[in-house]
C-alpha positions, -999 to 999 in steps of 0.1 A, spaced: 51 -289 438 60 -276 403 97 -283 406 91 -319 416 66 -323 387 92 -311 362 118 -335 377 94 -365 373 86 -355 337 123 -353 330 131 -387 345 102 -403 326 114 -388 294 148 -403 299 134 -438 304 108 -438 276 114 -437 238 113 -402 223 93 -414 193 56 -417 202 32 -438 182 4 -412 183 9 -375 178 -13 -346 189 3 -314 177 -15 -293 202 -6 -316 231 31 -317 220 33 -279 216 16 -274 250 40 -298 267 71 -282 251 57 -247 258 50 -256 294 85 -269 301 100 -240 281 79 -214 300 87 -230 334 124 -231 326 124 -195 314 106 -183 345 131 -200 367 160 -187 347 147 -151 347 143 -152 385 178 -166 392 191 -145 363 178 -113 379 194 -122 412 227 -129 394 225 -96 375 221 -78 408 252 -95 420 272 -87 388 262 -51 389 271 -47 425 304 -65 422 315 -51 388 299 -16 387 282 -1 357 315 5 339 328 -31 340 293 -43 333 293 -22 302 326 -38 291 311 -73 297 282 -63 275 305 -52 248 323 -86 249 290 -105 246 278 -82 218 310 -85 198 313 -123 202 277 -129 193 280 -107 162 305 -131 147 293 -164 162 273 -171 130 306 -179 112 310 -209 134 276 -223 123 263 -207 91 228 -217 100 236 -254 97 223 -263 132 188 -248 126 186 -264 92 196 -298 107 170 -295 134 142 -287 109 152 -316 87 153 -340 116 117 -329 124 107 -337 89 127 -370 86 142 -385 117 166 -407 98 187 -376 90 197 -374 126 221 -403 122 228 -399 85 242 -363 88 255 -361 123 292 -365 119 293 -343 88 275 -315 107 300 -318 137 332 -318 116 320 -291 93 311 -269 122 344 -275 139 362 -263 107 340 -232 107 348 -226 144 384 -221 134 375 -194 110 350 -178 134 375 -176 163 402 -160 141 378 -134 127 362 -126 160 395 -121 180 414 -105 151 385 -81 144 384 -70 181 422 -62 178 417 -42 146 387 -24 161 409 -11 189 394 -26 219 414 -27 252 436 -57 260 413 -69 287 383 -69 263 403 -87 236 414 -114 260 378 -119 271 366 -121 235 394 -146 227 383 -168 257 347 -166 246 356 -179 211 367 -212 225 330 -219 230 327 -221 192 346 -254 192 325 -269 220 293 -258 204 304 -277 172 295 -309 191 268 -296 215 245 -281 189 241 -311 167 234 -332 198 207 -307 208 193 -307 173 187 -344 175 167 -340 208 147 -310 196 142 -324 162 124 -352 179 101 -327 196 116 -329 231 120 -292 238 110 -301 274 143 -320 278 165 -292 265 145 -267 286 157 -286 317 192 -285 303 189 -247 301 182 -245 338 211 -267 347 235 -247 325 224 -214 339 226 -226 375 262 -239 369 272 -207 351 258 -184 378 271 -205 406 307 -205 392 304 -169 381 293 -158 416 323 -176 432 347 -159 408 331 -125 416 333 -130 453 369 -139 450 375 -105 433 376 -116 397 369 -92 368 343 -96 341 368 -118 322 361 -145 348 324 -145 339 335 -156 304 355 -184 320 324 -194 339 304 -197 307 330 -222 294 324 -246 323 288 -253 314 292 -266 278 311 -298 286 284 -306 312 257 -301 286 275 -323 261 276 -352 286 239 -347 294 229 -346 258 249 -378 249 233 -396 278 197 -386 268 204 -396 231 218 -430 241 190 -436 266 165 -431 239 185 -451 213 191 -422 190 229 -425 190 245 -416 156 264 -443 137 301 -449 139 323 -421 128 321 -415 91 321 -386 67 303 -380 35 320 -349 22 294 -347 -7 269 -336 19 288 -306 30 278 -284 0 241 -293 6 244 -285 44 260 -252 37 235 -243 10 206 -253 33 220 -234 62 227 -202 44 192 -187 48 194 -194 85 229 -179 86 216 -148 69 189 -146 96 214 -150 124 237 -123 110 209 -99 105 195 -105 140 230 -102 155 234 -68 140 199 -58 150 203 -71 186 240 -65 193 253 -36 172 238 -10 195 264 -15 223 292 -15 197 281 17 182 276 34 216 312 24 226 328 36 193 310 69 192 325 79 225 298 70 249 311 57 282 311 21 294 287 33 321 262 45 295 265 12 276 257 -5 310 225 17 313 213 7 279 222 -30 284 202 -30 317 171 -16 300 175 -39 270 179 -70 293 148 -61 312 129 -56 280 139 -91 267 129 -106 301 94 -93 295 91 -114 263 99 -146 281 69 -165 270 74 -162 232 108 -178 234 93 -209 249 64 -210 224 87 -204 194 110 -233 203 80 -255 209 63 -248 175 93 -253 152 96 -291 151 59 -298 156 46 -275 129 74 -286 105 62 -321 108 25 -310 105 34 -290 73 50 -321 58 18 -340 62 -9 -313 57 2 -277 48 -33 -263 53 -33 -272 90 -8 -244 96 -31 -215 87 -53 -216 118 -22 -218 140 -10 -185 124 -42 -165 129 -48 -177 165 -12 -173 176 -9 -137 162 -40 -127 181 -27 -143 213 6 -125 209 -12 -92 205 -33 -99 236 0 -103 256 22 -77 240 -1 -46 239 -7 -43 277 29 -50 284 40 -22 262 15 3 276 20 -6 312 58 -9 309 61 26 294 40 42 322 58 23 350 93 23 335 108 45 363 93 24 390 104 -9 373 140 2 368 140 18 403 129 -16 418 150 -39 397 181 -18 390 183 11 415 219 17 405 208 26 369 180 52 371 188 67 336 179 33 321 142 40 327 142 64 297 156 37 274 132 11 288 101 34 283 110 34 246 123 -2 242 92 -17 258 72 -9 227 96 -33 209 79 -62 227 46 -65 207 66 -62 175 92 -87 186 66 -112 196 53 -111 161 86 -112 142 101 -139 164 70 -161 159 70 -153 122 106 -162 118 101 -197 134 69 -202 114 87 -196 81 112 -222 91 84 -247 97 68 -241 64 101 -240 44 100 -202 37 132 -194 55 146 -178 24 119 -151 25 125 -147 63 162 -143 56 156 -114 33 133 -98 58 158 -101 86 186 -89 63 165 -58 57 161 -54 95 198 -57 100 206 -30 74 179 -7 87 192 -11 122 228 -3 112 216 28 92 195 40 121 223 35 146 246 56 123 220 84 122 205 83 157 233 73 181 259 101 176 235 129 185 211 111 209 232 83 225 212 58 245 178 73 235 188 71 198 199 35 202 165 27 218 145 43 189 167 25 164 159 -8 180 121 0 180 119 13 145 138 -17 132 113 -41 146 84 -21 133 99 -24 98 103 -62 102 68 -66 114 54 -48 84 74 -71 60 63 -103 78 27 -92 77 29 -87 39 46 -121 35 19 -140 54 -9 -120 39 3 -132 5 8 -168 18 -23 -173 39 -46 -146 28 -66 -122 50 -80 -136 83 -65 -117 112 -98 -98 118 -85 -64 126 -119 -53 140 -116 -76 170 -78 -71 173 -84 -34 176 -105 -41 207 -74 -55 223 -56 -22 215 -86 -2 229 -86 -23 261 -48 -18 265 -52 20 260 -79 23 286 -59 2 310 -30 27 305 -53 56 315 -62 38 347 -25 30 355 -15 66 347 -41 80 371 -30 56 399 8 56 395 15 86 418 -9 77 446 17 58 466 5 23 456 31 -4 454 44 -16 420 29 -50 424 -5 -35 433 -4 -12 402 5 -42 379 -23 -63 394 -49 -35 391 -39 -29 355 -39 -66 345 -74 -71 361 -88 -41 344 -74 -51 310 -88 -86 313 -122 -73 322 -122 -49 292 -111 -77 268 -140 -98 281 -166 -70 279 -155 -60 244 -156 -96 232 -122 -93 216 -121 -131 212 -147 -153 196 -161 -183 215 -142 -207 193 -109 -189 200 -116 -189 237 -122 -227 236 -89 -233 218 -70 -211 243 -87 -227 272 -78 -262 260 -42 -251 255 -40 -235 289 -54 -267 305 -27 -288 288 0 -264 300 -14 -263 335 -15 -301 337 21 -303 325 33 -278 352 9 -289 380 -2 -325 375 -28 -337 399 
C-alpha cells in the first residue's frame, strides 16, 4: 500500500546517511517530487475535510476573520526571517560544510528578528483598527516566529542535503496534529482564536523530529558559538529572498486585507478565501516539484551550469500541459466544483471561475522563482516579484472598491500574468529561445477543444467526476494526436514518471 511504502522509505532514510556517494539528479528530483506529491495529496484530502469542519463550526463570518488573521500575520512574517532561511538552504546545497558553520548564527539572528517582527505585526494590527479578538489572535500567531527561528534552520539542513522526502513526511505529521487539535477545540465550542493556538502545538513537535533526523544522520551542528562577522553576509545574502517573500505576501495576502478595509463583510472575505484556497489546491503538484528541484539543481549548477537549460525547457512545457486544461475545465465547472466542495459558499464560484486562470501562470512563476534561486539569479527574481507586489497593490486599490470579490480575483490574475511575462523575458535572455511555441500551441488547442466538449456535456446531468474524466481523456487523446510532445520529451517524461511511480508504489 502507498502509505506503508512511504513509511518504509522514511524509516530507511532515518537509518542511512543523507550523503550518497553517487548522484543522479533525475532520480533525486523524482524521489523528492514523489514524496512531496504524495504528502500534498494526503494533506489536501484531510485539509478539505478539516475546512468543511471549520466552515460548519465557525460560519462564513468567523472564517473570514480567521482568513484576515492569517493574511495579516503572513504579510509581516518576512521580518522574522529576511530571506535568511532560503539563502541558508541554497548555500548548504552548494557546500554542505556551511550547515554546521553557519547554524547558530542563523538561529540567533532569526530570533532577534522575531522580536522585531512580532512587535510590528501586533502593533500594526492595533493601529490598523482590527477588533480585539483579531488582534489577540494575531498576537498569539506571532509567537510562532520565535519557534520558527530554530525550526527553519534545522529544516534547511535536511532540505539542503536533498532530503525533501523527509520534510514532506514532517508536513503530514504537522498537519494531522494541527487539524486534530483544531477539531477538538472547535467541537468544544472554541472560536477561530483556538485554531491559532492549535497551530502553535505543531512546531515544538517538528523541532524534536528535525533534531532527531539530523543527529541520526550525523549532521548535528557544532557546540554553540557565534561569529557575528557572518551576520552582515547572511542578511545581505538573504535580502533578495526577503524581497521575494514580501512581494509574494502582498500578492497573495493583501486581497483579504483590502476587502475588509473597504467595507466588504467578513462573509464576503470568506467567499473569496474559499475560492482562493480551492485554486491553490489545484496547483498541488508544482509545490512538490519546486521544493524538489531547488537543492538538486543548485548543486548541478555548481558543477555544470549548461545542464540546467534542458530542465527549464522541458519543465515549462510539462507545466503548460498541466495548467491549460485545469484552467479551461475549472472555469467551465466552477459552479459545480464549489457546489460540491463548499455548498455553503455558492457566490465563491464566480471568483473561482476567474482565479482558476491564475494556475497556469502561477505554475510558471513559481517554478521560475525556484529556478532563479538554483542558478544564483535570485536578485533578478526579487525585482520581478517586487514588481508583482506593487502591481497587485495598485490593482487592488483600483478594482476592489467598485467590484469587491470579482475585482480582487482579477487583480490576482493580472498580477500573475505580469510576472509570467517578466520571467519569460529573463529566461529568454539567459537561456535563449527553445520553448517551441508551435508545439506548445498544440497544447492550448487541445485544451480549448476539451473545453468545448465539457461545455456541451455540463448540463446533461452527468456527475462532476464523470465530466472531469471525460474531459481529461479527451484532452490526452488530442495531445497525442496533435503530437504536442516530441519522442525525446515523451521518453524523458516516461522515465521520470516511472521513477515517481516506483517511489510511491514499489514492487
